C-alpha positions as MATLAB code, in Angstrom:
seq = 'MLLHVGGGTVIYHDQVIGIFSVEITESPLSRELMELSDWQRRTIHLDDNPKAIVVTESQIIFSPVTVATLQRRCEKSLGRRS';
ca = [
     100.209  -22.083 -145.450;
      99.867  -24.218 -148.546;
     102.645  -25.529 -150.757;
     101.974  -26.434 -154.388;
     104.115  -29.520 -155.129;
     103.049  -29.937 -158.764;
     100.426  -31.883 -160.641;
      97.651  -29.829 -159.068;
      98.573  -31.147 -155.619;
      98.758  -28.829 -152.638;
      99.848  -29.713 -149.102;
     100.262  -27.806 -145.853;
     103.905  -26.751 -145.670;
     104.029  -27.351 -141.905;
     103.584  -31.088 -142.596;
     106.749  -31.185 -144.719;
     109.564  -33.108 -143.072;
     111.972  -32.751 -145.962;
     112.396  -32.030 -149.643;
     115.049  -34.085 -151.407;
     116.460  -34.582 -154.874;
     115.356  -37.836 -156.517;
     119.034  -38.770 -156.589;
     118.713  -39.918 -152.962;
     116.793  -42.948 -154.209;
     120.148  -44.413 -155.224;
     120.925  -45.008 -151.540;
     119.964  -48.446 -150.124;
     118.303  -46.841 -147.093;
     116.258  -44.520 -149.318;
     115.162  -47.445 -151.483;
     114.006  -49.286 -148.378;
     111.991  -46.247 -147.281;
     110.369  -46.006 -150.727;
     109.484  -49.708 -150.725;
     107.919  -49.413 -147.276;
     105.984  -46.341 -148.361;
     104.741  -48.104 -151.521;
     103.711  -51.095 -149.438;
     101.689  -48.856 -147.147;
     100.208  -47.068 -150.196;
     101.460  -43.713 -148.968;
     103.407  -42.767 -152.057;
     102.042  -40.334 -154.629;
     103.658  -40.126 -158.067;
     102.728  -36.814 -159.709;
     104.870  -37.310 -162.793;
     106.747  -40.020 -164.678;
     109.946  -37.966 -164.447;
     110.105  -36.642 -160.873;
     112.720  -34.103 -159.838;
     112.066  -33.981 -156.095;
     110.770  -36.114 -153.274;
     108.632  -34.400 -150.639;
     108.401  -36.320 -147.381;
     105.475  -35.374 -145.146;
     104.136  -36.735 -141.894;
     101.847  -39.145 -143.736;
     103.172  -39.676 -147.270;
     105.969  -39.442 -149.800;
     105.303  -37.377 -152.918;
     107.364  -37.669 -156.108;
     107.122  -34.177 -157.563;
     107.892  -32.851 -161.059;
     108.983  -29.571 -159.437;
     112.676  -29.026 -158.656;
     114.008  -28.876 -155.114;
     115.066  -25.237 -155.589;
     111.573  -24.205 -156.720;
     109.898  -26.035 -153.839;
     112.315  -24.386 -151.403;
     111.515  -20.935 -152.826;
     107.798  -21.634 -152.531;
     108.220  -22.646 -148.874;
     110.273  -19.557 -148.098;
     107.789  -17.327 -149.905;
     104.868  -18.765 -147.944;
     106.803  -18.117 -144.728;
     107.565  -14.548 -145.818;
     111.317  -15.149 -146.144;
     113.643  -14.230 -148.960;
     116.587  -16.398 -150.048;
];
């Protein structure tokens, strides 16, 4: 199934490793991950004011969509209700 992460970008939800609040970027380990991802050119910024970070098998996406909305979309595509 597909997951719309904002900015007209759609990914396969089975490639999603995690969906996190942008607040995790305050952690030193998270900053290191972001720097590595930028260095490898695997980061996609969909908005200047991201609300969530979607980590997939091959990239990190900064999404303008909230974590709660992305979670609902994943559950809906899996046929689950929260």
